[in-house]
C-alpha positions as CSV (number, residue, x, y, z in Angstrom):
1,M,-86.6,-9.3,205.8
2,L,-82.9,-8.5,207.2
3,G,-84.5,-8.0,210.8
4,V,-85.9,-11.7,210.4
5,L,-82.4,-13.2,209.1
6,K,-80.5,-11.4,211.8
7,K,-82.9,-12.8,214.5
8,I,-82.4,-16.2,213.0
9,L,-78.8,-15.9,212.7
10,S,-78.2,-14.5,216.1
11,G,-78.4,-17.7,218.0
12,V,-75.9,-19.5,215.6
13,R,-73.4,-21.8,217.0
14,G,-70.4,-22.4,215.0
15,A,-67.6,-20.5,213.3
16,R,-67.2,-19.1,210.1
17,V,-64.1,-20.2,208.2
18,S,-62.2,-18.8,205.1
19,P,-61.9,-20.8,202.1
20,Q,-58.2,-21.7,203.2
21,E,-59.7,-22.8,206.7
22,A,-62.1,-25.0,205.1
23,V,-59.7,-26.7,202.9
24,G,-57.8,-27.7,206.1
25,Y,-60.9,-28.8,207.8
26,V,-61.5,-31.0,204.6
27,N,-58.2,-32.2,204.5
28,G,-58.4,-33.2,208.0
29,G,-61.8,-35.2,207.5
30,A,-64.5,-32.6,207.4
31,V,-67.2,-32.9,204.9
32,L,-68.3,-30.0,202.4
33,V,-72.0,-29.7,202.0
34,D,-73.3,-27.3,199.3
35,V,-76.8,-26.0,200.1
36,R,-77.4,-24.3,196.8
37,E,-80.1,-25.8,194.4
38,K,-79.2,-28.6,192.2
39,D,-78.7,-26.3,188.9
40,E,-76.6,-23.9,190.6
41,F,-74.4,-26.9,192.0
42,A,-74.0,-28.4,188.4
43,R,-72.8,-25.0,187.2
44,G,-69.8,-25.1,189.6
45,H,-68.9,-26.4,193.1
46,A,-66.0,-27.4,195.2
47,H,-64.3,-30.6,194.5
48,G,-65.9,-33.5,196.4
49,A,-68.9,-31.5,197.9
50,Y,-72.1,-32.9,198.8
51,N,-75.1,-31.2,197.4
52,I,-78.0,-31.1,199.8
53,P,-80.1,-28.1,199.0
54,L,-81.2,-26.0,202.1
55,R,-84.9,-26.8,201.4
56,E,-84.2,-30.2,201.9
57,L,-82.1,-29.8,205.1
58,R,-85.1,-27.8,206.4
59,A,-87.3,-30.7,205.8
60,G,-84.8,-33.6,206.8
61,G,-82.3,-32.0,209.2
62,T,-79.5,-34.3,210.5
63,A,-81.3,-37.5,209.8
64,L,-80.9,-36.4,206.0
65,L,-77.2,-35.8,206.7
66,D,-77.0,-39.3,208.5
67,A,-78.4,-40.9,205.3
68,R,-76.5,-39.1,203.0
69,L,-72.9,-38.5,204.3
70,P,-70.1,-41.1,205.2
71,A,-70.7,-42.8,208.4
72,G,-68.9,-40.9,211.2
73,T,-68.8,-37.3,209.7
74,R,-67.9,-35.2,212.7
75,E,-67.3,-31.8,210.9
76,V,-69.1,-30.4,208.1
77,V,-68.6,-27.4,206.2
78,L,-71.7,-25.6,204.6
79,V,-71.3,-23.6,201.5
80,C,-73.7,-21.7,199.2
81,Q,-73.2,-18.7,196.8
82,S,-72.5,-16.0,199.1
83,G,-72.6,-17.4,202.6
84,M,-76.4,-16.6,203.6
85,R,-78.0,-19.8,202.9
86,S,-75.1,-21.8,204.6
87,R,-75.4,-19.5,207.7
88,V,-78.9,-20.3,207.8
89,A,-78.4,-24.0,207.5
90,Q,-75.8,-23.7,210.2
91,S,-78.6,-22.3,212.3
92,I,-80.9,-25.0,211.4
93,L,-78.3,-27.8,212.3
94,S,-76.4,-26.3,215.1
95,G,-76.7,-28.1,218.5
96,Q,-78.9,-31.0,217.1
97,D,-76.1,-33.6,217.0
98,A,-72.6,-34.3,217.9
99,R,-71.3,-32.8,214.5
100,T,-69.7,-29.4,214.2
101,Y,-71.2,-27.2,211.4
102,L,-68.9,-24.5,210.2
103,D,-69.9,-22.0,207.4
104,L,-67.7,-21.0,204.4
105,A,-67.5,-17.1,204.7
106,G,-68.3,-15.6,201.3
107,G,-69.5,-19.0,199.9
108,M,-68.4,-19.8,196.4
109,G,-67.7,-16.6,195.5
110,A,-65.0,-16.3,198.1
111,W,-63.7,-20.1,197.0
112,R,-63.5,-18.9,193.4
113,G,-61.8,-15.7,194.3
114,H,-59.2,-17.7,196.2
115,G,-58.2,-20.0,192.9
116,L,-59.7,-23.1,194.6
117,P,-60.6,-25.9,192.3
118,I,-64.3,-26.0,190.8
119,A,-65.9,-29.2,189.5
120,R,-68.7,-28.7,187.1
121,H,-71.6,-31.2,185.8
122,D,-72.6,-30.4,182.3
């Protein structure tokens, strides 16, 4: 399994960013997309993040993002729990359109660890 993931991720184009760098990108107009499942998202996510689970991204690709994200979105910061699913999402999306896809290194664990705001939907 690990070998398969390494193969998938070896061709990924796009940067991994720290939580602080992600905040800078969002402040500059980037959009956060959380690729976790809806129940995970509801338990706590970065404020302002869009929830588009990885399985939906696999099926819908960039057309799904076009339908759900604000028009003109050029930079997307992808986030999951630990950074693995967001890296897979980055692999799927990179090079398919004019957007830049950034991966939040360490996922929501790193986000929380840096004391950044968390929103919940109970």
